[in-house]
Structure formats: C-alpha cells, structure tokens
C-alpha positions as CSV (number, residue, x, y, z in Angstrom):
1,M,-13.8,1.8,25.8
2,S,-13.6,3.4,29.0
3,T,-11.3,1.7,31.7
4,R,-12.0,4.2,34.4
5,P,-13.7,1.8,36.7
6,A,-10.8,-0.5,36.5
7,I,-8.2,2.3,37.3
8,A,-10.8,3.9,39.7
9,A,-10.8,0.8,41.9
10,A,-6.8,0.3,41.6
11,L,-6.3,3.8,43.0
12,L,-8.9,2.7,46.3
13,G,-7.3,-0.4,46.7
14,V,-3.8,1.2,46.8
15,G,-5.1,3.2,50.3
16,V,-6.7,5.6,51.0
17,G,1.0,26.1,49.8
18,A,3.0,28.4,49.2
19,C,6.4,27.3,49.4
20,G,9.9,29.4,49.9
21,G,12.6,28.9,47.1
22,T,13.1,25.1,47.6
23,G,9.1,24.3,47.8
24,A,9.7,23.0,51.1
25,S,6.2,24.7,53.3
26,S,3.2,24.8,53.8
27,S,1.5,28.0,53.1
28,T,0.0,30.0,56.0
29,A,0.5,33.3,54.4
30,T,-1.5,35.3,51.8
31,A,-1.8,33.6,48.9
32,P,-0.2,35.4,45.9
33,P,-2.2,36.5,43.5
34,P,-2.9,34.0,40.4
35,P,-0.6,33.6,37.7
36,T,-0.4,35.8,34.5
37,A,0.7,33.2,32.2
38,W,1.7,29.6,31.8
39,K,5.2,28.0,31.0
40,M,4.1,24.0,31.1
41,V,1.5,22.1,32.6
42,S,1.4,18.0,33.6
43,A,-2.0,16.0,34.0
44,G,-2.4,13.0,36.2
45,F,-5.1,10.6,36.8
46,D,-7.4,12.9,38.2
47,H,-5.4,16.3,39.3
48,T,-3.0,18.6,37.7
49,V,0.1,20.3,37.6
50,A,1.3,23.2,36.0
51,I,4.4,25.8,36.3
52,A,3.7,29.7,35.8
53,S,6.2,31.9,33.6
54,D,7.7,33.2,37.1
55,G,8.9,29.4,38.5
56,S,5.7,29.0,40.9
57,V,3.8,25.9,41.0
58,W,0.1,25.2,41.0
59,A,-2.3,22.5,41.6
60,W,-5.5,21.6,41.4
61,G,-8.3,18.5,41.3
62,E,-8.3,15.2,43.2
63,N,-6.3,15.4,46.6
64,V,-7.4,12.3,48.5
65,F,-3.5,11.2,48.5
66,G,-2.3,15.2,49.0
67,Q,-1.5,14.8,45.3
68,L,-1.8,18.6,45.5
69,G,1.0,18.9,47.8
70,D,-0.9,22.0,49.6
71,G,-0.9,20.1,52.9
72,T,-4.4,19.1,52.9
73,T,-6.1,16.3,51.2
74,T,-9.2,18.6,49.8
75,P,-9.3,18.4,46.4
76,K,-9.6,21.9,44.5
77,S,-11.3,23.3,41.7
78,A,-9.1,26.1,40.6
79,P,-5.0,26.5,41.0
80,V,-4.0,26.3,44.4
81,P,-0.5,28.0,45.2
82,I,2.3,25.1,46.1
83,G,5.8,26.6,45.7
84,S,8.0,28.3,43.7
85,N,11.4,28.3,42.1
86,F,10.4,24.9,40.2
87,A,11.5,24.0,36.6
88,L,9.4,21.1,36.1
89,A,6.3,19.8,37.8
90,V,4.8,16.4,36.3
91,A,1.5,14.9,37.8
92,G,1.7,10.8,37.8
93,G,-1.1,8.6,39.3
94,A,-1.7,9.9,42.4
95,H,1.5,11.5,42.9
96,T,3.1,14.3,41.9
97,V,7.3,15.3,41.7
98,A,8.8,18.6,40.9
99,L,12.4,19.5,40.0
100,T,13.6,23.7,40.9
101,A,15.8,25.2,38.9
102,G,18.8,23.9,41.2
103,G,17.7,20.6,40.2
104,A,16.3,19.6,43.6
105,L,13.9,17.2,43.6
106,W,10.6,17.0,45.6
107,A,7.5,15.0,45.7
108,W,5.0,14.9,47.6
109,G,1.0,12.9,47.3
110,D,0.0,9.0,47.4
111,N,3.0,6.6,48.3
112,T,2.0,3.0,49.0
113,Y,4.9,1.7,46.9
114,G,7.6,4.1,47.5
115,Q,6.9,5.9,44.2
116,L,7.6,9.3,46.6
117,G,11.6,7.8,46.8
118,D,11.4,9.4,50.6
119,G,12.9,5.6,52.0
120,T,9.1,5.2,53.6
121,T,5.4,4.4,52.0
122,A,4.1,7.5,54.0
123,Q,1.7,9.3,52.3
124,R,2.7,13.3,51.9
125,S,0.4,15.8,51.3
126,A,3.3,18.6,51.2
127,P,6.4,18.4,49.1
128,V,9.3,16.6,50.9
129,L,12.9,16.7,49.6
130,I,14.0,13.6,47.9
131,G,17.6,14.6,46.7
132,T,20.0,17.1,44.4
133,G,21.3,16.9,41.2
134,F,18.0,15.8,38.9
135,A,17.8,17.0,35.3
136,S,14.3,15.6,34.6
137,V,11.5,13.6,36.2
138,A,8.8,11.2,35.0
139,A,6.1,10.3,36.9
140,G,4.0,6.7,36.0
141,G,1.1,5.1,38.0
142,F,3.1,3.9,41.1
143,H,7.0,4.9,39.9
144,T,8.5,7.2,39.4
145,V,12.2,7.7,37.5
146,A,14.7,10.3,36.9
147,I,18.1,11.2,35.6
148,K,20.7,13.0,36.7
149,A,22.7,15.9,35.8
150,D,25.6,13.0,34.8
151,G,23.4,11.0,32.9
152,T,22.3,8.6,35.0
153,L,18.9,7.0,35.3
154,W,17.6,6.9,38.6
155,A,14.0,4.9,39.7
156,W,11.9,4.0,42.4
157,G,8.5,2.7,43.4
158,D,6.1,-0.4,42.0
159,N,8.2,-2.4,40.6
160,T,5.6,-5.3,40.3
161,H,6.3,-5.1,36.1
162,G,9.3,-4.6,36.1
163,Q,8.7,-1.2,35.3
164,I,11.9,0.1,37.6
165,G,14.2,-1.6,35.3
166,D,17.2,-3.0,37.7
167,G,16.3,-6.5,36.6
168,T,13.7,-7.0,39.8
169,T,10.2,-7.2,40.5
170,T,11.2,-6.0,44.2
171,Q,9.4,-2.7,45.4
172,R,12.1,0.3,45.5
173,E,11.1,2.9,48.4
174,S,14.1,5.2,47.2
175,P,15.7,5.4,44.4
176,V,18.0,3.2,42.8
177,M,20.6,3.9,39.4
178,I,19.8,1.9,36.8
179,A,22.3,3.0,34.1
180,G,24.0,5.7,32.6
181,G,23.7,7.8,29.6
182,Y,20.1,9.0,29.3
183,A,18.6,12.0,27.5
184,S,15.5,11.4,28.7
185,V,12.3,9.1,30.2
186,A,8.8,8.6,30.2
187,A,6.8,6.8,32.9
188,G,3.6,5.0,31.5
189,F,1.6,3.8,34.0
190,S,3.4,0.2,34.7
191,H,6.2,0.2,32.0
192,T,9.2,2.8,30.9
193,V,11.4,4.3,28.5
194,A,14.1,6.1,28.0
195,I,16.1,7.2,25.1
196,T,19.7,7.9,25.5
197,S,22.2,10.7,24.7
198,G,22.3,9.2,21.3
199,G,18.9,9.1,20.3
200,V,18.6,5.2,21.3
201,L,15.0,4.5,22.6
202,R,15.2,1.4,24.9
203,A,11.5,0.3,27.2
204,W,11.0,-1.8,30.2
205,G,8.5,-3.2,32.2
206,D,4.4,-4.3,31.9
207,N,4.4,-5.6,28.3
208,G,0.7,-7.4,28.2
209,A,-0.2,-5.0,25.0
210,G,3.1,-4.7,23.4
211,Q,3.7,-1.3,25.0
212,V,7.7,-2.5,25.3
213,G,7.5,-2.3,21.6
214,D,9.8,-5.2,21.5
215,G,7.7,-7.6,19.5
216,T,6.9,-9.7,21.7
217,T,3.8,-9.7,25.2
218,A,7.1,-10.8,27.5
219,Q,7.4,-8.5,30.9
220,R,10.6,-7.2,30.4
221,N,12.5,-6.2,34.0
222,A,15.9,-4.5,32.6
223,P,16.1,-2.1,29.7
224,V,15.6,-3.6,26.1
225,E,16.8,-1.8,22.9
226,I,13.8,-0.9,20.6
227,G,15.1,1.7,18.2
228,T,17.5,4.6,17.2
229,G,17.1,8.1,16.3
230,F,14.6,9.5,18.9
231,S,14.0,12.5,21.0
232,A,11.2,11.9,23.1
233,A,8.3,9.7,24.2
234,A,5.8,9.3,26.2
235,A,3.6,6.6,27.7
236,G,0.1,5.4,29.2
237,L,-0.7,2.1,29.0
238,H,0.7,2.5,25.2
239,T,3.8,4.2,23.9
240,V,4.2,7.3,21.8
241,A,7.6,8.3,20.3
242,L,9.2,11.3,18.2
243,K,12.4,10.8,15.5
244,T,14.4,14.0,15.5
245,D,12.8,14.0,12.0
246,G,9.5,14.8,13.5
247,S,7.5,11.2,12.6
248,L,5.6,10.1,14.8
249,W,6.0,6.3,15.9
250,A,3.7,4.3,18.3
251,W,3.0,1.0,19.6
252,G,1.3,-0.6,22.2
253,L,-2.8,-1.5,23.6
254,N,-4.8,0.3,21.0
255,A,-8.3,-0.5,21.8
256,N,-9.5,2.8,22.3
257,G,-7.6,3.8,18.6
258,E,-4.8,5.4,21.1
259,L,-2.3,4.6,18.6
260,G,-3.6,6.8,15.8
261,D,-3.1,4.1,13.4
262,G,-7.1,3.8,12.4
263,T,-7.5,0.6,13.9
264,T,-7.9,-0.6,17.3
265,D,-5.3,-3.7,16.9
266,N,-2.8,-3.9,19.3
267,Q,0.7,-3.0,17.8
268,M,3.7,-5.5,19.3
269,S,6.8,-2.8,17.6
270,P,6.7,0.5,16.7
271,E,5.0,2.1,13.6
272,E,5.1,5.0,11.7
273,V,1.3,7.1,12.4
274,G,1.9,10.4,11.0
275,S,4.9,13.2,10.6
276,G,5.7,16.9,11.3
277,Y,5.4,17.0,15.4
278,V,7.6,18.3,17.7
279,S,5.8,17.3,20.6
280,V,3.4,14.5,21.9
281,A,2.1,13.4,25.3
282,A,0.3,10.2,26.4
283,G,-2.7,9.9,28.7
284,Y,-3.6,6.3,30.0
285,V,-6.2,5.7,26.9
286,H,-5.7,8.9,24.4
287,T,-2.8,10.5,22.8
288,E,-1.9,14.2,21.9
289,A,0.7,15.6,20.0
290,L,2.0,19.2,18.9
291,S,2.3,19.9,15.0
292,T,5.3,22.3,13.8
293,A,2.9,25.0,13.2
294,G,1.7,24.7,17.0
295,E,-1.4,22.7,16.1
296,L,-3.2,20.5,18.1
297,W,-4.1,17.1,17.6
298,A,-5.6,14.0,19.4
299,W,-6.6,10.9,19.1
300,G,-8.1,7.4,21.0
301,D,-10.5,7.4,24.0
302,S,-12.8,10.6,24.3
303,T,-16.0,9.0,27.1
304,H,-15.0,12.4,29.1
305,G,-14.3,14.6,26.2
306,E,-10.9,14.5,26.7
307,L,-9.9,14.2,22.9
308,G,-11.2,18.1,23.3
309,D,-13.1,18.2,19.8
310,G,-16.6,18.9,20.9
311,T,-18.1,15.2,21.2
312,T,-17.4,12.1,23.3
313,T,-16.7,10.0,20.2
314,Q,-13.6,7.5,19.8
315,R,-11.1,8.7,17.0
316,N,-8.9,5.9,15.8
317,A,-6.8,8.2,13.7
318,P,-5.9,11.9,14.3
319,V,-8.2,14.7,14.7
320,R,-7.1,18.9,14.9
321,I,-8.3,20.3,17.9
322,G,-7.5,23.9,17.4
323,S,-3.8,26.1,16.5
324,G,-1.8,28.5,18.7
325,Y,-0.8,26.4,21.1
326,A,2.7,25.5,22.9
327,A,2.5,22.7,25.2
328,V,0.3,19.7,25.8
329,G,-0.5,17.1,29.1
330,A,-2.5,13.9,28.7
331,G,-4.0,12.8,31.9
332,G,-6.0,9.3,33.2
333,W,-9.6,11.3,31.4
334,H,-8.9,14.2,31.1
335,T,-6.4,17.3,29.1
336,A,-4.4,20.4,29.4
337,A,-2.3,22.8,27.2
338,V,-0.3,26.1,27.3
339,G,-1.6,28.7,24.6
340,A,1.4,29.8,23.0
341,T,0.7,33.5,24.7
342,G,0.8,31.6,28.3
343,S,-2.8,31.4,28.2
344,L,-3.8,27.8,29.6
345,W,-6.7,26.0,28.4
346,A,-8.6,22.3,29.7
347,W,-11.0,19.6,28.5
348,G,-12.1,16.4,29.8
349,D,-13.4,14.5,32.8
350,N,-13.8,17.0,36.1
351,T,-15.4,15.0,38.1
352,Y,-12.9,16.2,41.1
353,G,-12.2,20.0,39.6
354,Q,-8.8,18.8,37.6
355,L,-9.8,21.1,34.7
356,G,-9.0,23.8,37.3
357,D,-12.0,26.0,35.9
358,G,-13.7,26.4,39.5
359,T,-16.9,23.7,38.4
360,L,-17.2,19.6,38.1
361,A,-18.7,20.4,35.0
362,Q,-17.4,17.7,32.0
363,R,-15.8,20.0,28.8
364,D,-16.1,18.3,25.3
365,A,-13.9,21.1,24.3
366,P,-11.0,23.4,25.5
367,V,-12.4,26.1,28.3
368,A,-9.9,28.7,29.4
369,I,-8.8,28.9,32.8
370,P,-8.9,31.8,34.4
C-alpha cells in the first residue's frame, strides 16, 4: 500500500553551495570535482544527502523548500556540492541537518514548524548555523533531535504529537533540552526514539500505530522506557532497533510489511524479527538492514522499487538485495547505500532526481551513482 499521496499533500500543506570549512556560504566559485568515494548517505522524503570521504557534503533531488542547501529551490538529478568538513548529514522530511567535524550544527530547507532550530519559521535554501558542541543529530518528518557532547538531548520543530518530548505539544523553533545521559537518537515521521548511554531505549510522540512501543496507542509527550540492551534505532511510521547481541526488533505500523515479521499486523511493543545485523535504516514504510557479512536485506512497501529486489512487490519478510555494502539510508520511497569500497548506489522513486543518476527514471534495483 502506497501512502505517498497523503504525504505529498502534507508537505504541500505546510508551504511551499560549495562552502568553506564551516559549510555556511553559497557557491560562487568553480564547483569541486565529484568525489571518488563516499562514506555515508541519508535519504529524506524526496531528497538525498551524502558525505564523501574527504568530508564534503553533497545533495540532490527535490528542492522546493531549499532542502538541498545550494542556495536555490531548483531540483537536482545529480549530486551538487554543499559544504566541506562535515562528519554527519541527515535528511528529514524536507529539511536537512549536518554536523561539522568540530561539532557545529547547520540546518537548511523547510522550516514551517521551526524544525531548523534557528528561532524562526523562515525557509532556508542555504545552511544556517544552529549551535555548537553537538555529537549527533536526527531529522524527522517535521522535527529535529540532537545530542550534545555532554550527553544532553535537545529537540525542536513540530510538536503536535509530543515528538519533542518536553511534556507539551507546543511547537519549538529553537532547541530545548529534554534530558541528559543519551548516546544516540532517531526521529520518525512524528515520533522519536533514543538510547541512553546504558542501553535503555526510550520513545515518545505519535503512537497511533504503536510506534512508541509501550504496548498502547496513547500519545506520549515525554519519554517512556521501552526496553534495555539496545545499541541503535531507526524510525519511520514504525520503529526498528538493534540490541547489542545483533538481534533486530520492530514495532509500530505494519500495513506494508515494514516490520518484517511475515505479517501485516501492527505491533504495539517490540518483537524480535531477526539476528546478525549491524545497522538498520527505516524509510517511511520500508526497512533496510545490513548484516554482519555486509549483506543488505530489505522488506516492506516497494511500490516505487524502494526495496531494490528488481520488483515492485511488497515483502512482509526480509529479502536479500546484495552484498558488499557498508552503509544504507532509507527515505520516503527511495533508498541509497554506500558500498564497502566507497561506491554509491540508489534505487526506488526518482520523480525529483533523488536517486542522483542524472535521470528521473524509477529504478527497481540498485544503480551506481557516477
């Protein structure tokens, strides 16, 4: 089942650069040559961002909100350089956030709900500095969460479903501190999951499909404890998380088989769906995961070929896509992955050029990005 029309309507309803070491200025000079190797990639609803091995950040795809960060609102079907000296870049619904190697947080794109965190609701088509001292960041549909170097968790943006976690449903246009002692965080469409330094997983926000994982469908405006022994998590309209033993757990919406348990039944609390995984990525209604052997597996909706198995067939259980992968990012209806040798691959919907292969052709199997 594809829910793309509903999301497209939601995005339309909220309104419609090569850089120096800080990643702040628009490009006026000759663009740098394309990278020869990549180290990470992240996929939003309809755009993609990636970091090359030299620390430069590149973006492509839909750009109506300025989410590419190149100073324009023109979509790009091939990677364009945005800035340098970055360690992490994350694509949200229609906004992007990135961290420099020194812990400076930059953001750009849609800001209707204050999800950029610059104290305004003004759309930004080029990076703006949000703050310093950050260690990690995650971008949801219309909100952002980040962890500072001291372990404190901060959040901002849309809070209609309590996804900020401050006990209210008040929109926040600047970062507000939620709590301390966190090690990692992931943002779904309208909920948030975070793991403490001791491996305790907590979640909050929209819970209509059980995506918080507390056994109910009650909205949570503040963090609730879900379980222990976790090491990483990802979220869309569902949640997937890894434990330290490599086991994979999932809960929330399952209408498209995105939990991977062989059914299409929603789950309101964590259930084990596999083992032997090292990382996982959650798209809007599909999931991608990497095994310890570097094999990529996928399941869920594939209306646009986003699973990458050469079909558009929904899969309710994991199917093997290929081997030799090092990182993966799952977006709205497309997927991108980095190969073990630094190559970049993408597949799925390509309406706005979000695959980056220079075309607008949908791809049902991985294609190399030049």
